[in-house]
C-alpha positions as CSV (number, residue, x, y, z in Angstrom):
1,X,-2.5,18.4,21.8
2,X,1.1,18.4,20.6
3,X,3.7,15.9,21.8
4,X,7.0,17.2,23.0
5,X,9.5,17.1,20.1
6,X,11.9,14.1,20.0
7,X,13.8,14.4,16.8
8,X,14.3,11.4,14.5
9,X,17.6,9.7,14.7
10,X,20.4,11.2,12.6
11,X,22.4,8.5,10.7
12,X,25.9,8.0,12.0
13,X,28.6,9.4,9.8
14,X,30.6,7.0,7.7
15,X,34.0,6.0,9.1
16,X,37.0,8.0,7.8
17,X,38.2,6.7,4.4
18,X,35.0,4.8,3.8
19,X,33.3,5.2,0.4
20,X,30.5,7.8,0.5
21,X,27.2,6.0,0.0
22,X,25.0,7.1,-2.8
23,X,22.1,9.3,-1.9
24,X,18.7,7.6,-2.0
25,X,17.0,8.2,-5.4
26,X,14.3,10.6,-4.0
27,X,16.7,12.6,-1.8
28,X,15.9,16.3,-2.1
29,X,12.2,15.7,-2.9
30,X,9.9,17.4,-0.4
31,X,6.4,16.0,0.1
32,X,3.6,17.5,2.1
33,X,1.2,14.7,3.3
34,X,-2.2,16.3,4.0
35,X,-4.1,13.1,3.6
36,X,-5.7,10.8,6.3
37,X,-6.2,7.1,6.7
38,X,-4.6,5.0,4.1
39,X,-4.3,5.5,0.3
40,X,-2.7,9.0,0.3
41,X,-0.6,8.5,3.5
42,X,0.7,5.1,2.3
43,X,1.7,6.7,-1.1
44,X,3.7,9.3,0.9
45,X,5.3,6.6,3.0
46,X,6.5,4.8,-0.2
47,X,8.1,8.0,-1.4
48,X,9.7,8.5,2.0
49,X,11.1,5.0,2.0
50,X,13.4,6.0,-0.9
51,X,14.6,9.3,0.5
52,X,11.9,11.9,0.0
53,X,11.5,14.3,2.9
54,X,7.9,13.8,4.0
55,X,6.1,16.3,6.3
56,X,2.9,14.9,7.7
57,X,0.4,17.7,8.3
58,X,-2.4,16.9,10.8
59,X,-5.2,18.9,12.5
60,X,-4.1,20.0,16.0
61,X,-7.0,18.3,17.7
62,X,-8.1,15.7,15.1
63,X,-5.1,13.7,14.2
64,X,-5.1,11.2,11.3
65,X,-7.6,8.5,12.4
66,X,-5.2,5.8,11.5
67,X,-3.4,6.6,14.8
68,X,-6.4,5.0,16.5
69,X,-7.1,2.1,14.1
70,X,-6.4,-1.4,15.3
71,X,-4.4,-2.6,18.3
72,X,-2.3,-0.2,20.4
73,X,0.5,-0.7,22.9
74,X,0.9,1.6,25.9
75,X,-1.7,3.8,24.2
76,X,0.3,4.1,21.0
77,X,-1.4,3.0,17.8
78,X,0.8,0.4,16.0
79,X,-0.6,0.9,12.5
80,X,0.6,4.4,12.6
81,X,4.1,3.3,13.3
82,X,4.1,1.7,9.8
83,X,2.0,4.4,8.0
84,X,3.9,7.3,9.6
85,X,7.4,6.0,9.1
86,X,10.0,8.3,7.5
87,X,7.7,11.3,8.1
88,X,8.1,14.4,10.2
89,X,4.8,15.2,12.0
90,X,3.4,18.7,12.3
91,X,0.0,20.1,13.2
92,X,-1.7,22.8,11.3
93,X,-5.4,23.9,11.1
94,X,-5.9,24.6,7.4
95,X,-9.3,26.1,8.0
96,X,-7.7,29.2,9.7
97,X,-6.2,32.1,7.8
98,X,-2.9,31.6,9.6
99,X,-2.8,27.9,8.8
100,X,-3.6,28.6,5.2
101,X,-0.8,31.1,5.0
102,X,1.7,28.7,6.5
103,X,0.7,25.9,4.1
104,X,1.3,28.2,1.1
105,X,4.7,29.0,2.5
106,X,5.4,25.3,2.9
107,X,4.1,24.7,-0.6
108,X,6.4,27.3,-2.0
109,X,9.4,25.0,-1.2
110,X,7.7,21.6,-1.8
111,X,7.7,19.3,-4.8
112,X,4.5,17.3,-4.0
113,X,1.3,17.7,-2.0
114,X,-0.8,14.6,-1.4
115,X,-4.4,15.3,-0.1
116,X,-7.7,13.5,0.1
117,X,-10.2,16.1,1.2
118,X,-13.6,16.0,-0.6
119,X,-13.5,17.9,-3.8
120,X,-13.9,21.6,-3.2
121,X,-12.5,21.6,0.3
122,X,-9.1,23.0,-0.5
123,X,-10.7,25.6,-2.8
124,X,-13.1,26.6,0.1
125,X,-10.0,27.3,2.2
126,X,-8.2,29.3,-0.6
127,X,-5.8,26.5,-1.1
128,X,-6.9,25.2,-4.5
129,X,-4.8,24.5,-7.5
130,X,-4.8,28.1,-8.6
131,X,-3.4,29.3,-5.3
132,X,-0.9,26.5,-4.8
133,X,0.4,26.6,-8.3
134,X,0.8,30.4,-8.0
135,X,2.9,29.9,-4.9
136,X,4.9,27.2,-6.7
137,X,4.5,26.5,-10.4
138,X,6.6,23.4,-10.1
139,X,4.3,21.8,-7.6
140,X,2.6,18.4,-8.2
141,X,-0.7,18.2,-6.4
142,X,-2.0,14.6,-5.9
143,X,-5.7,14.5,-5.1
144,X,-6.7,11.0,-3.9
145,X,-10.5,10.6,-3.3
146,X,-13.0,7.8,-3.4
147,X,-14.6,8.8,-6.7
148,X,-12.4,11.5,-8.3
149,X,-12.7,15.2,-8.7
150,X,-15.7,15.2,-11.0
151,X,-18.8,13.2,-11.9
152,X,-22.1,12.5,-10.1
153,X,-20.4,10.7,-7.1
154,X,-17.5,13.0,-6.7
155,X,-18.8,14.7,-3.5
156,X,-19.7,11.5,-1.8
157,X,-17.5,10.3,1.1
158,X,-15.4,7.5,-0.3
159,X,-13.4,4.7,1.3
160,X,-11.6,1.6,0.1
161,X,-14.4,-0.7,1.1
162,X,-16.8,1.1,-1.3
163,X,-14.2,0.6,-4.1
164,X,-13.9,-3.1,-3.3
165,X,-17.7,-3.3,-3.6
166,X,-18.1,-1.2,-6.7
167,X,-15.2,-2.5,-8.7
168,X,-16.5,-6.0,-8.9
169,X,-13.9,-7.4,-6.5
170,X,-16.4,-8.4,-3.8
171,X,-18.8,-9.9,-6.4
172,X,-16.1,-12.4,-7.6
173,X,-14.8,-13.2,-4.1
174,X,-16.3,-15.9,-1.9
175,X,-17.7,-19.3,-2.3
176,X,-20.2,-20.2,-5.1
177,X,-23.7,-19.4,-3.8
178,X,-22.3,-17.5,-0.8
179,X,-22.3,-13.8,-0.2
180,X,-19.9,-11.3,-1.8
181,X,-16.8,-11.1,0.4
182,X,-14.9,-8.0,1.3
183,X,-11.2,-8.2,2.3
184,X,-10.3,-7.9,6.0
185,X,-7.7,-5.2,5.2
186,X,-7.3,-2.1,3.1
187,X,-6.9,-3.7,-0.3
188,X,-8.3,-0.9,-2.6
189,X,-6.5,1.7,-0.5
190,X,-3.2,-0.1,-0.8
191,X,-3.6,-0.5,-4.6
192,X,-4.5,3.1,-4.9
193,X,-1.4,4.1,-2.8
194,X,0.8,2.2,-5.3
195,X,-0.9,3.9,-8.2
196,X,-0.6,7.3,-6.5
197,X,3.2,6.9,-5.9
198,X,3.5,5.9,-9.6
199,X,1.4,8.9,-10.7
200,X,3.5,11.3,-8.6
201,X,6.8,10.0,-10.0
202,X,5.3,10.2,-13.5
203,X,4.2,13.8,-13.0
204,X,7.6,14.7,-11.6
205,X,9.2,13.2,-14.7
206,X,6.9,15.3,-16.8
207,X,7.9,18.3,-14.8
208,X,11.6,17.7,-15.7
209,X,10.6,18.2,-19.3
210,X,8.2,21.1,-19.0
211,X,9.3,22.8,-15.9
212,X,5.7,22.9,-14.6
213,X,3.8,20.9,-12.1
214,X,0.4,19.4,-12.5
215,X,-2.6,17.9,-10.8
216,X,-2.9,14.1,-10.3
217,X,-6.6,13.1,-10.0
218,X,-6.8,9.6,-8.6
219,X,-10.1,7.9,-7.8
220,X,-9.7,4.9,-5.4
221,X,-12.5,3.1,-7.4
222,X,-10.2,2.9,-10.5
223,X,-6.8,1.2,-9.7
224,X,-8.5,-1.9,-8.3
225,X,-10.4,-2.3,-11.5
226,X,-7.0,-2.5,-13.3
227,X,-5.7,-5.3,-11.2
228,X,-8.9,-7.3,-11.5
229,X,-7.9,-8.2,-15.1
230,X,-9.9,-8.4,-18.3
231,X,-13.5,-8.5,-16.7
232,X,-14.6,-5.4,-18.7
233,X,-13.3,-6.8,-22.0
234,X,-14.9,-10.2,-21.3
235,X,-18.2,-8.6,-20.7
236,X,-17.9,-6.2,-23.7
237,X,-17.0,-8.9,-26.2
238,X,-18.8,-11.9,-24.8
239,X,-21.4,-10.7,-22.3
240,X,-19.5,-12.9,-19.8
241,X,-19.8,-12.1,-16.1
242,X,-17.3,-13.8,-13.9
243,X,-19.0,-15.8,-11.0
244,X,-17.8,-16.5,-7.5
245,X,-15.6,-19.6,-7.6
246,X,-14.1,-19.7,-4.1
247,X,-10.5,-20.7,-4.3
248,X,-10.9,-22.1,-7.8
249,X,-10.1,-20.2,-11.0
250,X,-12.0,-20.0,-14.2
251,X,-8.7,-19.8,-16.0
252,X,-6.9,-23.0,-14.9
253,X,-7.1,-26.1,-12.6
254,X,-6.1,-27.6,-10.3
255,X,-6.0,-24.3,-8.4
256,X,-7.2,-24.5,-4.8
257,X,-6.3,-25.0,-1.2
258,X,-6.0,-28.5,0.1
259,X,-5.8,-29.9,3.7
260,X,-2.9,-32.1,4.7
261,X,-2.8,-35.2,6.9
262,X,-1.5,-33.1,9.8
263,X,-4.2,-30.4,9.5
264,X,-2.3,-27.7,7.6
265,X,-3.4,-26.1,4.4
266,X,-1.5,-25.9,1.1
267,X,-2.2,-23.8,-2.0
268,X,-1.5,-25.2,-5.5
269,X,-1.3,-23.3,-8.7
270,X,-1.0,-24.6,-12.2
271,X,-1.2,-21.6,-14.4
272,X,1.5,-23.1,-16.7
273,X,0.6,-26.2,-18.7
274,X,3.9,-27.9,-17.8
275,X,3.3,-27.4,-14.1
276,X,-0.2,-28.9,-14.4
277,X,1.3,-32.0,-16.0
278,X,3.9,-32.4,-13.3
279,X,1.3,-32.2,-10.6
280,X,-0.8,-34.9,-12.1
281,X,2.2,-37.2,-12.5
282,X,3.2,-36.5,-8.9
283,X,-0.3,-37.4,-7.5
284,X,-0.5,-40.6,-9.5
285,X,-3.0,-39.5,-12.2
286,X,-0.9,-39.2,-15.4
287,X,-3.9,-40.6,-17.3
288,X,-5.6,-37.3,-17.0
289,X,-2.8,-35.5,-18.9
290,X,-3.8,-37.3,-22.0
291,X,-7.4,-36.1,-21.9
292,X,-8.2,-33.7,-24.7
293,X,-9.5,-31.1,-22.3
294,X,-6.3,-31.1,-20.2
295,X,-4.4,-29.2,-22.9
296,X,-5.8,-25.8,-22.0
297,X,-6.3,-23.9,-18.7
298,X,-10.0,-23.3,-19.5
299,X,-10.5,-27.0,-20.3
300,X,-8.9,-28.0,-17.0
301,X,-11.0,-25.4,-15.2
302,X,-14.1,-27.1,-16.6
303,X,-13.0,-30.4,-15.0
304,X,-11.9,-28.9,-11.7
305,X,-13.9,-31.5,-9.7
306,X,-11.9,-34.4,-11.0
307,X,-8.6,-32.6,-10.7
308,X,-9.3,-31.4,-7.2
309,X,-10.3,-34.9,-6.1
310,X,-6.9,-36.2,-7.4
311,X,-4.8,-33.5,-5.9
312,X,-6.8,-33.1,-2.7
313,X,-6.8,-36.9,-2.1
314,X,-3.1,-37.2,-2.5
315,X,-2.3,-34.2,-0.3
316,X,-4.7,-35.5,2.4
317,X,-2.5,-38.6,2.7
318,X,0.7,-36.6,3.4
319,X,1.9,-34.2,6.0
320,X,2.6,-30.6,5.1
321,X,6.4,-31.2,5.0
322,X,6.0,-34.4,2.9
323,X,3.8,-32.7,0.4
324,X,6.0,-29.6,0.2
325,X,9.1,-31.7,-0.3
326,X,7.5,-33.9,-3.1
327,X,6.2,-30.9,-5.0
328,X,9.6,-29.1,-4.8
329,X,11.3,-32.2,-6.1
330,X,8.8,-32.4,-8.9
331,X,9.3,-28.7,-9.7
332,X,5.6,-28.1,-9.2
333,X,4.2,-24.9,-7.6
334,X,2.9,-25.1,-4.0
335,X,2.9,-22.9,-0.9
336,X,1.8,-23.2,2.6
337,X,-1.2,-21.1,3.7
338,X,0.5,-18.8,6.3
339,X,-0.8,-16.7,9.1
340,X,1.4,-13.9,10.3
341,X,3.2,-16.1,12.8
342,X,4.4,-18.2,9.9
343,X,5.4,-15.2,7.8
344,X,7.6,-13.9,10.7
345,X,9.4,-17.2,10.9
346,X,9.7,-18.1,7.2
347,X,13.4,-18.4,6.1
348,X,12.7,-16.9,2.6
349,X,11.2,-13.8,4.2
350,X,14.1,-13.7,6.6
351,X,16.6,-13.9,3.8
352,X,15.0,-11.0,2.0
353,X,14.7,-9.0,5.3
354,X,11.0,-8.5,4.3
355,X,10.1,-8.0,7.9
356,X,12.8,-5.7,9.3
357,X,13.5,-4.3,12.8
358,X,13.2,-0.5,13.3
359,X,14.3,1.3,16.5
360,X,11.6,3.5,18.1
361,X,12.0,5.8,21.1
362,X,8.4,5.3,22.2
363,X,8.1,1.5,22.1
364,X,11.6,0.1,21.6
365,X,12.5,-2.1,18.6
366,X,9.7,-2.7,16.2
367,X,9.4,-5.2,13.4
368,X,7.4,-4.2,10.3
369,X,7.4,-4.6,6.5
370,X,10.5,-3.4,4.8
371,X,10.7,-1.1,1.7
372,X,8.9,-2.5,-1.3
373,X,11.9,-3.5,-3.4
374,X,15.6,-3.6,-3.4
375,X,17.8,-1.3,-5.5
376,X,21.4,-2.3,-6.0
377,X,22.9,1.2,-6.0
378,X,20.5,3.5,-4.2
379,X,18.5,1.4,-1.8
380,X,15.6,2.6,0.3
381,X,15.5,2.5,4.1
382,X,13.2,3.0,7.1
383,X,14.9,5.8,9.0
384,X,12.3,6.0,11.8
385,X,8.9,4.7,12.6
386,X,5.8,6.9,12.9
387,X,6.3,9.9,15.1
388,X,4.1,11.3,17.9
389,X,1.3,13.7,16.8
390,X,2.9,17.1,16.1
391,X,6.3,16.1,17.3
392,X,8.1,18.1,14.6
393,X,5.9,21.2,14.4
394,X,8.3,23.6,16.1
395,X,11.4,22.4,14.1
396,X,9.6,22.5,10.7
397,X,8.2,26.0,11.4
398,X,11.5,27.3,12.7
399,X,13.1,26.1,9.4
400,X,10.4,28.2,7.7
401,X,11.7,31.2,9.5
402,X,9.2,31.5,12.4
403,X,10.5,32.6,15.8
404,X,9.7,30.8,19.0
405,X,7.3,33.6,20.1
406,X,5.5,33.4,16.8
407,X,5.1,29.6,17.1
408,X,3.8,30.0,20.6
409,X,1.3,32.6,19.5
410,X,0.0,30.3,16.7
411,X,-0.3,27.4,19.2
412,X,-2.2,29.5,21.7
413,X,-4.5,30.7,19.0
414,X,-5.3,27.1,17.9
415,X,-3.6,27.1,14.5
416,X,-1.1,24.6,15.7
């Protein structure tokens, strides 16, 4: 099923005499997003946020499952509105000869393809690296899979949940003595998306020097290992296996969440020695600062019970606002534990425009996360939210040179 085309909004021209704005840094870059669910598509979204032209390619009858994940409004999946932003949406059955021919034609004019099929699937369709690079030697092919393109697990189905389990993340998350804990969101996929966007830009920089594209092989089980820190080194050198410590840290203390007198929760961090000292003076326990063990993060972590008692007892006697004001005055690190309602109302997030409003022809104004960072000269932007399934098929194929009768024939034959 293909939705009727409704084209993305065209930016209004600048007023006469106004300075011409600089193009976004990735303007002119063309990305074909063949991936589904989260890691690959989110990487493509990040490129699109800074000006890349992203064409989302979906199966005609089996759209990206993310369109159906989570809550929907008026039958429209809301997660897709974020994940599909700044993308033109087309349908194409890559298992058909006609679909394969069209993809090769699209690839000839593309800079990047992002895909997450199981290893060997593109090759089975005659769309492997040999064929794609023959069509376009400057192409970068980013292959994002659970376990990578080779090795004993490479042909297993892979999802972020498996990476969160296998990386050691779940093993160190949760309360002592409790079960391993998985995150309630796509953590490993999101980390892999950041790594994929970084890898693509690195490969494109390499292309500028060599004139040739290359393959990016990204396994979702790997980037999350990087952000978990020195666990492999600790084990290699010391045989140390990090246990579950709840909200505490084995690196410093006090570090925990504490309940206030009015029932709110606050998080305190003392990674820096000076901050730890300020906190103990604030809560009325300066005597602890003179203890020999207080001089290092590890020493404080070994005495987390006494430090938590001091900090937790003080915070329990104050309201959230009182505690926040006192910590801020003392230049100590504290933050409220927010749910999404608090995030949306927070003045710092509002000042940064972290949650920004995006017009949408299907649902009206939407509020979603803004681009990842701010550039002073060539900022990114959300030009439109996720588009209906196949909304841009006719337009994109017409740009490829297909006539209306040819497009109609492909659609009637099931390729589109």
